[in-house]
N, C-alpha and C positions, 0 to 999 in steps of 0.2 A: 702510613703506620697502622699496626694491627696488634692486638693482643689476642692469643688463642688460649682459651681455657679448656683443658683437657680433663673429661670425666673418667674416673677409674672405678672398677669393682675389684677387690681383693678376692682372688680364686684359690690362692694356696698360701700357707705360712701365716704368720702373725703381722702385726703392723710393721712397716719398714722401719729399719733402725733409726734412732734419733740422729745418728751421724750418716745421712744418706745422700747429702748433696753431691758428692763426687760420683756415687753409684747412679744416681738418676741422670747426671750429665753424661756419663759415659754410655748409659743405656739408650738414652734419648739420641745421641750421636750415631750410635750404631744403627738405631732404627731409621734415621734418615739416610745414612750412607747405604743401607741394604736396599733402599727403595730407588736409588739413582747413581749411575756411574759418574754423574757430574757432581755429586754432593761434596767431595773433598775440595774441588776448586771454588764451589759456592761458599763453602764455610770457612775456608782458610785463605780468603783473597788477601789478607794482609796480616802480619804478625802483631800489629799494634791495634787493630780492631777486631771486635767480636761480632759476628753476624747476627747473634741473638743473645737474649738473657733468659734464664729460667728461675722460676720461684722454687720454693721447697713444696714438697707433697703436704698438703693439707686435708685433715680429715673432715668429712661432712658431719656436722653436729647431729648427734642422735642416730646415726647410721654407721655402724661399727665397720662394715665392709666397703663403704663408699668413700672415695677421696677425689682430689683434683690438684692439678698444678697448672702453671701458666707460663706460656711462652710469650716473649716480646720481641718484636723485629721491625725494622722499617724496610727490609729487603723483599721485594716481590718474589724473587726466586726462593727465599727461605719459606715464605708463606705457601707457595704453590708446592714446594716440596713437603711441608708439614701436612698440607691438606691431603696429600697421597699417602703419606706414611701413617696418618693417625686415623685410619678407617676403623670403624667400630668392629669389634671382635679381635683386634690385634692384641697380642700379649706384650707385656712389658715387665721384665723381671728385674727388680731392685733387691740385690743382695739375696737373701733366702725368701724373698716375698714376691709372689706372681700376681700382677694385675692384668685385667683385661680392659682395653679401652672400651667405653660404652658410647662414647660421642665426644663432640667438641663443638664450641661456638666461637666465633670471631667478633671482635668489637674494636672500635676506635676509642681510646680513652680520652676523656675530656681534660685537656691539659691547659692549665693556666697558673699564674702566681698563686701560692697558697701553701696548704699543708700536704706533706707527702708522708707515706708510711712504707716501710720495708716488707716485702713478701718473701724475701730470702736476705740473710744477714750480709752486711757490707764488709768486704775484706779489702783492708788497706794496710800497706806495708811501707816501712821506712826504708828508702833506697840505699842508705849508707849501712845499716846495720841488719836489714831484712827482717827486722821484728814487726809483728802486727800491731796496729795501731787501733786502740778502742777509745770509747768515749772519755775515760779519765787520762788519756795521754795529753800532754801539754799541746795546745793549739789544735784540737781535734776538728773543731768546726771549720778552721781555715784549711786544714788538710783534706776535709771532706770536699770543700769548695773547689780546691785545686784539682781534685780527682774528677769531679763532675765537669770542669772546664776542660781538662785533658781529653776526656771523651769527645767533647765537641771538636777539639782541635784535630784528633786523630781521624774523625770521620768526615768533618766538614772543611778542614784545612784552613781554619781561621781562629782567632781568639774567641773564647766563650763569653756570655753575658751573665751567667748564673752566679747568684749571690745567695748564700745560706746564712740566715740570721739567727737561728736557734736550733739546737738539736736535744731532744728528750729521749734519753736512753731507755730501752726496754729490757734488753738482756744481751749479755756477751755469750756467743755460742762457740763451743769447742768443736771443730770440724776436722776431718783428715782428708788430705789430698795426696794420693799416691804415698801412702805410709807416713806422710808428714803432717804433724799437728799444727793447726792455725787457729786463731782467734778472730771471730767476726762479729760485727755489731748490728743488733736490731734496734730499731727505734722509729721516731717520727721526727720531722723537721720542717721548717718554713723555708721555702725557696722562691726566688724571683728571677726572671730572665725573659728572653724572648720566647715566643711560642715554639720556634724552631728548635731552640736549645733545650727547652724543657721537654719537648717531644723526644729529642735524641736520647736523653738520659733515661726516660720512661721506657723507651723501646730497645735500649742496649745496656742499661744498668750503670752503676757506678762502681769504680774500683776494680780489683783484680778477679779474673775467672768467672765472668758473668755466665758463660755458657756451662759452667759446672755448678750452677745453682747459688751464686753469690751476687748481691748488689741489685736485685729487682726491687723498683719502687713503683708506686701507684698513688695517684691523689687519693686523699683520705675518703672522699665521698665516693670513690670509684672502687673501693675495696670490698671484695667479696666477703660477706659475713659468716658464711658456713664453711 
């Protein structure tokens, strides 16, 4: 498993729009696809599994033109593809904002039972009504736990062991996916489970549309502060 932190420098335009998740996801996918004819098969091996998860774009404190985002995956193929596509000097356009990639670093997050925090908001939907589920929806923690274990089942083909005991909401984010408005939840929570299962959700996210910048989580002590 690996997390890739991508360093950016803004070269044109203002800060990326507040609602940039879908734009980042689309631009990053296009970047990977343009670097390999095999990208489509690698990134779409199953409709029920996402090959990776993305954070939102985060500004570097005190440096107005510098920013970063993070990619999580357990796929060696995606890691190799990203390593080729994310070469320094590559342009990445997010809406009306153009960034240049200045570098990237890879690390293996330290995963264990404890507190986790979102790097991109978690998108949960009610299957019957298709409404978005946020922290004040009835049974939110149980729904979040089910979504985490569904990721385990989709990827590892077995029942998950993840238990979520508490969720501390931070903000509800209004986002747009292909002209449709959704609500997604940021926050922190306590989680237990096997190391394999916790690693799975750290590297592939929780909930819907992880490759579009939703549902990325990291251990609290492993969160980048700038």
